[in-house]
Every structure is written in C-alpha cells, then in structure tokens.
ROMAR-80456 format. One record per residue: y, x, z of N, C-alpha, C in turn; residue in one letter; residue number from 1. Coordinates in Angstrom, 2 decimals, m for minus. Example, Ala and Ser with C-alpha at 12.3 -4.5 7.8 and 13.67 -1.06 7.14 Angstrom:
2
REC       n.v       n.u       n.w      ca.v      ca.u      ca.w       c.v       c.u       c.w   residu   num
REC     m5.69     13.19      7.80     m4.50     12.30      7.80     m3.30     13.20      7.80        A     1
REC     m2.25     12.85      7.08     m1.06     13.67      7.14      0.03     12.90      7.87        S     2
This chain:
194
REC       n.v       n.u       n.w      ca.v      ca.u      ca.w       c.v       c.u       c.w   residu   num
REC     53.74    m59.07   m103.74     54.29    m60.29   m102.78     53.95    m61.61   m103.52        X     1
REC     53.94    m61.37   m105.05     53.39    m62.77   m105.61     52.13    m63.08   m105.42        X     2
REC     51.38    m61.73   m105.61     50.08    m62.08   m105.00     49.60    m62.70   m103.69        X     3
REC     50.31    m62.26   m102.91     50.27    m63.01   m101.56     50.55    m64.30   m101.57        X     4
REC     52.01    m64.66   m102.19     52.25    m65.90   m102.21     51.00    m66.77   m103.18        X     5
REC     50.47    m66.54   m104.12     49.45    m67.16   m104.99     48.44    m67.34   m103.97        X     6
REC     48.10    m66.40   m103.35     46.63    m66.51   m102.47     46.81    m67.68   m101.30        X     7
REC     48.35    m67.72   m100.95     48.44    m68.84    m99.93     48.70    m69.91   m100.55        X     8
REC     49.15    m70.21   m101.64     49.05    m71.80   m101.94     47.23    m71.88   m102.41        X     9
REC     46.77    m71.09   m102.91     45.41    m71.22   m103.47     44.56    m71.55   m101.91        X    10
REC     45.05    m71.02   m100.80     44.21    m70.87    m99.58     44.66    m72.54    m99.18        X    11
REC     46.11    m73.11    m99.29     46.45    m74.38    m98.71     45.63    m75.40    m99.57        X    12
REC     45.52    m75.02   m101.19     44.94    m76.18   m101.63     43.68    m76.16   m101.27        X    13
REC     42.77    m75.43   m101.17     41.47    m75.26   m100.76     41.23    m75.83    m99.37        X    14
REC     42.02    m75.49    m98.23     42.28    m76.31    m96.94     42.16    m77.80    m97.17        X    15
REC     43.16    m78.02    m97.88     43.76    m79.57    m98.10     42.32    m80.11    m98.70        X    16
REC     41.57    m79.43    m99.94     40.58    m80.40   m100.50     39.55    m80.59    m99.47        X    17
REC     39.21    m79.52    m98.69     38.30    m79.48    m97.62     38.73    m80.97    m96.33        X    18
REC     40.06    m80.99    m96.12     40.35    m81.78    m95.18     39.90    m83.18    m95.62        X    19
REC     40.35    m83.31    m97.03     40.34    m84.55    m98.30     39.53    m85.08    m98.85        X    20
REC     37.81    m84.16    m98.54     36.89    m84.10    m99.36     35.85    m84.78    m99.24        X    21
REC     34.59    m84.49    m99.47     33.54    m85.14    m99.16     33.00    m84.64    m97.93        X    22
REC     31.87    m85.48    m97.51     31.34    m85.66    m96.36     30.68    m84.42    m95.65        X    23
REC     31.22    m84.24    m94.31     30.63    m82.96    m93.60     29.46    m83.09    m93.33        X    24
REC     28.85    m81.94    m93.43     27.01    m81.98    m93.58     26.43    m82.48    m92.43        X    25
REC     27.36    m82.53    m91.10     26.79    m83.29    m89.81     26.78    m84.64    m89.46        X    26
REC     27.54    m85.44    m90.58     27.30    m86.79    m90.37     26.34    m87.55    m91.24        X    27
REC     24.99    m88.09    m90.49     24.22    m88.66    m91.08     24.75    m90.20    m91.02        X    28
REC     25.03    m90.17    m92.34     25.18    m91.81    m92.91     24.32    m91.83    m94.17        X    29
REC     24.03    m93.26    m94.32     23.43    m93.52    m95.69     23.55    m95.04    m95.92        X    30
REC     24.28    m95.42    m97.39     23.90    m96.85    m97.96     22.64    m96.82    m98.68        X    31
REC     22.00    m97.76    m98.93     21.29    m98.18    m99.26     20.67    m99.72    m99.87        X    32
REC     20.54   m100.16   m100.89     20.16   m101.34   m101.21     18.99   m101.87   m100.41        X    33
REC     18.96   m103.00    m99.79     17.81   m103.35    m99.42     17.30   m104.87    m99.62        X    34
REC     17.85   m105.43   m100.34     17.60   m106.78   m101.26     18.21   m106.88   m102.29        X    35
REC     17.90   m108.34   m103.04     18.35   m108.00   m104.25     19.98   m108.18   m104.52        X    36
REC     20.54   m108.75   m103.20     22.16   m108.69   m103.19     22.81   m108.02   m101.75        X    37
REC     21.98   m107.46   m101.12     22.21   m106.81    m99.89     22.48   m105.16    m99.91        X    38
REC     23.24   m104.74    m99.10     23.42   m103.25    m98.78     23.64   m102.89    m97.43        X    39
REC     22.85   m101.85    m96.90     23.18   m101.52    m95.34     23.89   m100.30    m95.56        X    40
REC     24.50   m100.29    m94.24     25.38    m98.96    m94.00     24.82    m98.54    m92.67        X    41
REC     24.08    m97.31    m92.59     23.56    m96.85    m91.33     24.56    m95.58    m91.05        X    42
REC     24.92    m95.91    m89.93     26.02    m94.51    m89.66     25.38    m94.19    m88.18        X    43
REC     24.75    m92.99    m88.53     24.03    m92.52    m87.36     24.61    m91.42    m86.62        X    44
REC     26.20    m91.34    m86.52     26.55    m90.57    m85.50     28.01    m91.39    m85.02        X    45
REC     28.56    m90.46    m84.08     29.72    m91.58    m83.30     31.03    m91.44    m84.22        X    46
REC     31.33    m92.11    m84.96     32.75    m92.06    m85.61     33.53    m91.28    m85.04        X    47
REC     34.38    m90.19    m85.61     35.63    m89.57    m85.03     36.95    m90.00    m85.46        X    48
REC     36.91    m91.57    m85.63     37.98    m92.39    m86.02     37.36    m93.90    m86.87        X    49
REC     38.49    m94.04    m87.44     38.11    m95.72    m88.26     37.23    m95.10    m89.41        X    50
REC     36.57    m95.61    m89.53     35.62    m96.07    m90.55     36.11    m97.10    m91.61        X    51
REC     36.30    m96.97    m92.96     36.72    m97.67    m94.00     35.88    m97.99    m95.06        X    52
REC     35.33    m98.98    m95.42     34.13    m98.99    m96.66     35.42    m99.90    m97.63        X    53
REC     34.79    m99.44    m98.41     35.89    m99.81    m99.96     34.71   m100.55   m101.04        X    54
REC     34.78   m101.35   m101.62     33.86   m102.01   m102.24     34.46   m102.39   m103.66        X    55
REC     34.20   m101.97   m104.71     34.68   m101.82   m105.77     33.85   m102.33   m107.30        X    56
REC     34.26   m103.52   m107.99     33.68   m103.98   m108.83     33.50   m102.98   m110.49        X    57
REC     32.88   m103.35   m111.12     32.65   m102.18   m112.58     33.79   m102.09   m113.35        X    58
REC     35.01   m102.85   m113.11     36.40   m102.73   m113.78     37.12   m101.48   m112.84        X    59
REC     36.28   m101.20   m111.47     37.20   m100.30   m110.65     38.02   m100.95   m109.85        X    60
REC     38.16   m102.30   m109.84     39.28   m103.41   m109.01     38.23   m103.29   m107.80        X    61
REC     39.48   m103.33   m106.50     38.69   m103.05   m105.29     38.77   m104.79   m104.78        X    62
REC     37.22   m105.02   m104.57     37.19   m106.08   m104.23     37.36   m106.53   m102.76        X    63
REC     36.62   m105.42   m101.91     36.72   m105.75   m100.53     36.92   m104.33    m99.90        X    64
REC     37.79   m104.66    m98.68     37.96   m103.50    m97.86     37.57   m103.69    m96.34        X    65
REC     36.77   m103.05    m95.55     36.22   m103.48    m94.09     36.49   m102.16    m93.47        X    66
REC     37.26   m102.27    m92.26     37.90   m101.34    m91.24     36.90   m101.33    m90.09        X    67
REC     36.00   m100.48    m89.87     35.56   m100.55    m88.53     35.50    m99.53    m87.57        X    68
REC     36.01    m99.95    m86.49     36.33    m99.11    m85.32     35.12    m99.43    m84.32        X    69
REC     34.12    m98.23    m84.29     33.22    m98.23    m83.54     33.22    m97.08    m82.35        X    70
REC     32.78    m97.17    m81.17     32.87    m96.01    m80.53     31.31    m95.28    m80.47        X    71
REC     30.49    m95.91    m81.11     28.98    m95.50    m81.25     28.54    m95.68    m82.72        X    72
REC     27.18    m95.11    m82.60     26.62    m95.42    m84.17     26.27    m96.49    m84.20        X    73
REC     26.33    m97.21    m85.53     26.07    m98.45    m86.03     25.39    m98.52    m87.28        X    74
REC     24.97   m100.04    m87.55     24.25   m100.60    m89.14     25.13   m101.86    m89.04        X    75
REC     25.45   m101.73    m90.50     26.14   m102.76    m90.58     25.77   m103.45    m92.48        X    76
REC     25.16   m104.78    m92.82     25.03   m105.26    m94.15     26.28   m105.61    m94.73        X    77
REC     25.88   m105.74    m95.75     27.05   m106.22    m96.67     26.32   m107.31    m97.94        X    78
REC     26.61   m108.63    m97.86     26.08   m109.43    m98.83     26.70   m109.34   m100.05        X    79
REC     26.20   m109.40   m100.80     26.47   m109.52   m102.56     26.63   m111.06   m103.13        X    80
REC     25.59   m111.78   m102.54     25.45   m113.06   m102.98     26.45   m113.82   m103.30        X    81
REC     27.79   m113.90   m102.60     28.93   m114.63   m103.23     29.68   m114.01   m104.38        X    82
REC     29.18   m112.93   m104.51     29.68   m112.12   m106.00     29.19   m112.51   m107.36        X    83
REC     29.82   m112.55   m108.31     29.34   m112.80   m109.60     28.49   m111.25   m109.81        X    84
REC     27.33   m111.41   m110.27     26.24   m110.40   m110.84     27.27   m109.28   m111.51        X    85
REC     26.44   m107.98   m111.31     27.35   m106.87   m111.96     27.08   m105.65   m111.36        X    86
REC     27.94   m104.55   m111.89     28.04   m103.20   m111.15     28.91   m103.15   m110.27        X    87
REC     28.75   m102.68   m108.85     29.70   m102.40   m107.79     29.40   m100.78   m107.13        X    88
REC     30.43   m100.72   m106.74     30.58    m99.54   m105.89     31.27    m99.34   m104.35        X    89
REC     30.45    m98.82   m103.46     30.31    m98.92   m102.19     30.86    m97.33   m101.98        X    90
REC     31.96    m97.36   m101.07     32.52    m95.97   m100.87     32.76    m96.07    m99.22        X    91
REC     32.41    m94.91    m98.65     32.57    m95.22    m96.77     33.32    m93.75    m96.80        X    92
REC     34.48    m94.43    m96.24     35.41    m93.02    m95.77     35.43    m92.93    m94.09        X    93
REC     35.75    m92.12    m93.39     36.11    m91.68    m92.23     37.55    m90.74    m92.07        X    94
REC     38.42    m91.52    m91.76     39.89    m90.90    m91.93     40.28    m90.74    m93.38        X    95
REC     40.31    m89.33    m93.62     40.38    m89.04    m95.32     39.25    m88.00    m95.90        X    96
REC     38.14    m88.29    m95.37     36.76    m87.52    m95.92     35.93    m89.04    m96.43        X    97
REC     35.57    m88.57    m97.97     34.45    m89.43    m98.08     33.26    m89.25    m97.60        X    98
REC     32.71    m89.90    m96.97     31.19    m89.86    m96.16     30.36    m90.50    m97.13        X    99
REC     30.41    m91.55    m97.94     29.32    m91.60    m98.72     29.38    m92.67    m99.61        X   100
REC     28.77    m92.72   m100.91     29.21    m93.42   m102.28     27.97    m93.98   m102.59        X   101
REC     27.58    m95.20   m103.06     26.31    m95.85   m103.56     27.26    m96.39   m104.75        X   102
REC     26.33    m96.52   m106.08     26.67    m97.33   m107.20     25.07    m98.23   m107.30        X   103
REC     25.65    m99.91   m106.91     24.30   m100.73   m107.15     24.72   m101.53   m108.64        X   104
REC     23.68   m102.26   m108.75     23.85   m103.36   m109.93     22.82   m104.67   m109.20        X   105
REC     23.67   m105.36   m109.04     23.31   m107.04   m108.78     22.84   m108.09   m109.77        X   106
REC     21.67   m108.47   m109.52     21.34   m109.61   m110.73     21.73   m111.07   m110.09        X   107
REC     21.52   m112.16   m111.17     21.80   m113.17   m110.50     20.47   m113.82   m109.60        X   108
REC     19.77   m113.45   m109.80     18.40   m113.89   m108.95     18.71   m113.10   m107.50        X   109
REC     18.73   m113.82   m106.52     18.73   m113.57   m105.42     17.42   m114.14   m104.20        X   110
REC     16.98   m113.35   m103.26     16.04   m113.68   m102.40     16.45   m114.67   m101.23        X   111
REC     16.01   m115.46   m100.76     16.22   m116.17    m99.90     15.67   m115.79    m98.57        X   112
REC     14.68   m114.73    m98.77     13.83   m113.86    m97.22     15.20   m113.50    m96.11        X   113
REC     15.29   m114.17    m95.02     16.13   m113.48    m93.89     15.76   m111.85    m94.03        X   114
REC     16.92   m111.25    m93.65     16.65   m109.83    m93.41     17.19   m109.70    m92.32        X   115
REC     16.56   m109.43    m90.87     16.58   m108.97    m89.85     16.27   m107.85    m89.45        X   116
REC     16.86   m107.24    m88.36     16.67   m105.99    m87.65     16.56   m106.12    m86.39        X   117
REC     15.10   m105.59    m85.55     15.32   m105.97    m84.22     14.43   m104.66    m83.57        X   118
REC     14.91   m104.50    m82.32     13.86   m103.34    m81.49     14.07   m103.42    m80.12        X   119
REC     12.92   m103.39    m79.69     12.75   m103.46    m78.14     12.63   m102.00    m77.54        X   120
REC     13.18   m101.55    m76.32     13.36   m100.35    m75.82     12.85   m100.76    m74.36        X   121
REC     11.99    m99.78    m73.41     11.77   m100.17    m71.99     12.72    m99.35    m71.49        X   122
REC     13.80    m99.72    m70.37     14.93    m98.70    m69.74     14.04    m98.47    m68.85        X   123
REC     14.25    m98.62    m67.51     13.49    m98.29    m66.34     12.70    m99.61    m65.51        X   124
REC     11.89    m99.20    m64.85     10.96   m100.06    m64.12     10.99   m101.67    m64.99        X   125
REC     11.20   m102.54    m64.57     10.99   m103.85    m65.17     12.33   m104.27    m66.23        X   126
REC     13.15   m103.22    m66.80     14.16   m103.35    m67.40     13.84   m103.31    m69.02        X   127
REC     14.45   m104.13    m69.72     13.91   m104.00    m71.38     15.60   m104.21    m72.02        X   128
REC     15.37   m103.53    m73.13     16.70   m103.39    m73.95     16.57   m104.14    m75.38        X   129
REC     17.14   m105.25    m75.67     16.79   m105.91    m76.85     17.73   m105.78    m77.94        X   130
REC     17.81   m105.61    m79.03     18.57   m105.65    m80.25     18.41   m106.07    m81.45        X   131
REC     18.97   m107.36    m81.70     18.65   m107.92    m82.87     19.80   m107.98    m83.92        X   132
REC     19.97   m107.72    m85.20     21.06   m107.55    m86.09     20.47   m108.14    m87.40        X   133
REC     21.17   m109.34    m87.71     20.95   m110.19    m88.57     21.96   m110.11    m89.70        X   134
REC     21.83   m110.27    m91.28     22.86   m110.51    m92.07     23.49   m111.40    m91.66        X   135
REC     23.20   m112.73    m91.84     23.74   m113.90    m91.73     23.94   m114.27    m90.57        X   136
REC     24.77   m114.80    m89.79     24.78   m115.75    m88.43     23.65   m116.55    m88.74        X   137
REC     23.27   m116.67    m87.26     21.98   m117.84    m87.39     21.88   m118.05    m85.68        X   138
REC     20.97   m119.05    m85.65     20.71   m119.40    m84.13     19.36   m118.77    m84.11        X   139
REC     19.47   m118.23    m82.94     18.43   m117.06    m82.42     17.45   m117.24    m80.98        X   140
REC     16.19   m117.39    m80.86     15.26   m117.86    m79.85     14.63   m116.67    m79.39        X   141
REC     14.86   m116.17    m78.07     13.99   m115.13    m77.49     13.14   m115.54    m76.74        X   142
REC     11.82   m115.47    m76.62     10.67   m115.86    m75.66      9.89   m114.45    m75.06        X   143
REC      9.66   m114.60    m73.71      9.39   m113.38    m73.04      8.17   m113.86    m72.34        X   144
REC      7.02   m113.09    m73.10      5.68   m113.12    m72.13      5.19   m112.40    m71.33        X   145
REC      4.38   m112.30    m70.25      3.95   m111.37    m69.50      2.43   m112.09    m69.43        X   146
REC      1.60   m111.05    m70.00     m0.24   m111.12    m70.15     m0.31   m112.55    m70.90        X   147
REC      0.54   m112.59    m71.70      0.26   m114.15    m72.95      1.08   m115.48    m72.54        X   148
REC      1.54   m114.83    m71.09      2.38   m116.60    m70.50      3.65   m116.28    m69.87        X   149
REC      4.28   m117.14    m71.24      5.68   m117.63    m71.10      6.22   m117.67    m69.90        X   150
REC      7.28   m116.04    m69.60      7.96   m116.30    m68.47      9.50   m116.38    m68.35        X   151
REC      9.85   m116.65    m69.76     11.43   m116.69    m70.16     11.52   m116.88    m71.53        X   152
REC     12.68   m117.82    m71.53     13.24   m118.42    m72.83     14.93   m118.56    m72.81        X   153
REC     15.15   m117.87    m74.02     16.82   m118.03    m74.30     16.95   m118.63    m75.51        X   154
REC     18.12   m119.20    m75.93     18.67   m119.51    m76.81     20.04   m119.09    m77.29        X   155
REC     20.58   m118.60    m78.81     21.25   m117.89    m78.66     22.08   m118.49    m80.01        X   156
REC     23.21   m119.56    m80.10     23.71   m119.77    m81.37     24.67   m118.89    m82.13        X   157
REC     24.57   m119.03    m83.26     25.74   m118.58    m84.09     25.68   m117.07    m84.41        X   158
REC     24.73   m116.12    m83.78     25.27   m114.72    m84.08     24.68   m114.08    m85.10        X   159
REC     24.85   m112.95    m85.34     24.58   m111.72    m86.39     24.24   m110.40    m85.64        X   160
REC     24.71   m110.30    m84.52     24.37   m109.21    m83.99     24.40   m109.67    m82.51        X   161
REC     23.24   m109.08    m81.44     22.62   m109.36    m80.34     22.05   m108.39    m79.47        X   162
REC     22.77   m108.43    m78.15     22.10   m107.01    m77.79     22.17   m107.32    m76.35        X   163
REC     20.66   m107.16    m75.45     20.68   m107.31    m73.90     20.00   m106.63    m73.32        X   164
REC     20.54   m106.43    m71.97     19.55   m105.87    m70.96     18.90   m106.76    m70.24        X   165
REC     17.70   m107.03    m70.38     16.60   m108.15    m69.80     16.05   m107.35    m68.30        X   166
REC     16.59   m107.78    m67.04     15.71   m107.35    m65.97     14.86   m108.27    m65.36        X   167
REC     13.51   m108.01    m65.62     12.90   m109.05    m65.15     11.86   m108.81    m63.66        X   168
REC     12.00   m110.22    m62.89     11.94   m109.69    m61.72     10.42   m110.41    m61.34        X   169
REC      9.48   m109.37    m60.65      8.50   m110.13    m60.32      7.33   m109.89    m61.25        X   170
REC      7.74   m108.69    m62.18      6.65   m108.44    m63.17      6.06   m107.45    m62.66        X   171
REC      4.19   m107.26    m62.64      3.71   m106.25    m62.54      4.02   m105.58    m63.51        X   172
REC      4.17   m104.19    m62.94      4.16   m102.86    m63.83      3.54   m102.90    m64.75        X   173
REC      2.16   m102.79    m64.59      1.01   m103.05    m65.53      0.75   m104.00    m66.49        X   174
REC      1.47   m104.82    m66.51      1.18   m106.23    m67.27      1.92   m105.67    m68.95        X   175
REC      1.31   m106.85    m69.88      1.52   m106.47    m70.59      2.71   m107.47    m71.02        X   176
REC      4.10   m106.79    m71.42      5.22   m107.69    m71.58      5.60   m107.67    m73.12        X   177
REC      6.21   m108.90    m73.79      5.96   m109.36    m74.79      7.34   m110.23    m75.58        X   178
REC      7.92   m109.14    m76.08      9.40   m110.46    m76.65      9.31   m110.68    m78.09        X   179
REC      9.08   m112.20    m78.25      9.14   m113.02    m79.31     10.50   m113.40    m79.77        X   180
REC     10.85   m112.71    m81.13     12.38   m113.21    m81.21     12.21   m114.11    m82.68        X   181
REC     12.72   m115.28    m82.99     12.90   m116.25    m84.14     14.19   m116.52    m84.32        X   182
REC     14.56   m116.77    m85.79     15.79   m117.23    m86.10     15.23   m118.55    m87.21        X   183
REC     16.34   m119.62    m87.01     16.22   m120.70    m87.52     16.18   m120.45    m89.20        X   184
REC     16.23   m119.29    m89.89     16.19   m119.44    m91.30     14.74   m118.49    m91.35        X   185
REC     13.87   m118.37    m90.45     12.30   m118.52    m90.82     12.07   m117.06    m90.48        X   186
REC     12.93   m115.66    m89.80     12.72   m114.65    m89.21     11.70   m114.71    m88.03        X   187
REC     10.62   m113.99    m87.90     10.17   m114.10    m86.63      9.21   m112.80    m86.30        X   188
REC      9.39   m112.17    m85.17      8.68   m110.89    m84.73      8.53   m110.82    m83.22        X   189
REC      7.27   m110.40    m83.00      6.39   m110.33    m81.69      6.83   m108.79    m81.49        X   190
REC      7.32   m108.40    m80.39      7.58   m106.73    m79.99      7.14   m106.74    m78.61        X   191
REC      6.72   m105.37    m78.52      6.02   m105.15    m77.02      6.06   m103.61    m76.96        X   192
REC      6.76   m102.92    m75.70      6.64   m101.47    m75.62      5.36   m101.18    m74.77        X   193
REC      5.10    m99.65    m74.82      4.25    m99.34    m74.09      4.72    m98.78    m72.77        X   194
C-alpha cells in the first residue's frame, strides 16, 4: 500500500511537471535577434490560449509583459532601443507551458535601418493578398503596376501591421502584376507573383 501511494505521488508530480513544463514538441516557435536592438517572435501554430511574453533584465527584474490573444499564427517584433544596453531574457509562455526562451545582449550601438517584412500571394483570378509587418509604426504607400504601368495607388498612415486582399478588375490574367511597397523611413520592396 505504501509503494502504491508513493507511485501515485510520483505520477502526480510527473504529470504536473509535464503540464507546466517546457514547450510541447509540435509547437513551431522561435525567438531570434534580428538587429542590434530587435528580437523577432515567430509563432507558427494556432495558439491554444493566451500567449504571454515576459522580458527580464540581467538582475532578473521583469521589464515588460506582453499578452497576445491570437486566433492565428503570428510574428511580432520587440524593440529594445529604448532600454538601457545590457543582457535580457525573453520568455514565451502558452498557458502554463514555457514555449521558448532566449537570452540576448544589446549594446548601445543601434542601427537606423527600417525592419519590415512584406509578402505577396496570388489568391484566385485577379486577387492578391498583401501582408506588411514593420517594427515601428510608419506611413505606408502601396503602388500596383500592370506591365510596368501604374494602375493603383494607396497610402496608409501610422501602421505597423497591414494586410489586405486586392481584387483587381480589368487585368489580363497573363499580365505581369507587381506591387511596390515603401515606407517613409526608407524601406522599399518590389514584389511580383508567378
């Protein structure tokens, strides 16, 4: 009876450790330093609940907590340029599970180059899905060209995340369609789909 009771306690401790333990193997999550003062979080799965990102300084003092409620996979950037130089630890949690952890060291030298991610996908017929994600809010211009001729222009002010489905009418399906994205802080990219 004593052995059975001991085994039940051991099983309970092991189950509790698994429930509040490290990242499940099937959650594709990554943290990476992408610049002298920036870290990118890529969460490649649909979260099973609230995601909590905690940032600690080198004295293990909690500097920032970010709670993310998302119904889709997502990417997010964290800017450390406003914090004093030093070592920081970023920890990502989903519920009680530690999903990812990264220790980084930031120096006083900061790059002024804009960090923007953009992607263009062709949906169906003449529909195109544009995704733009920038680290800092910026004014954004989107120009659409058909066979090197400007057919559409749009300006969006003060955004750091932008997603839109463009349904272009009167476009020949065999035309070369290109999207040019630029921000006021110097980023520009020309994108085309096949």
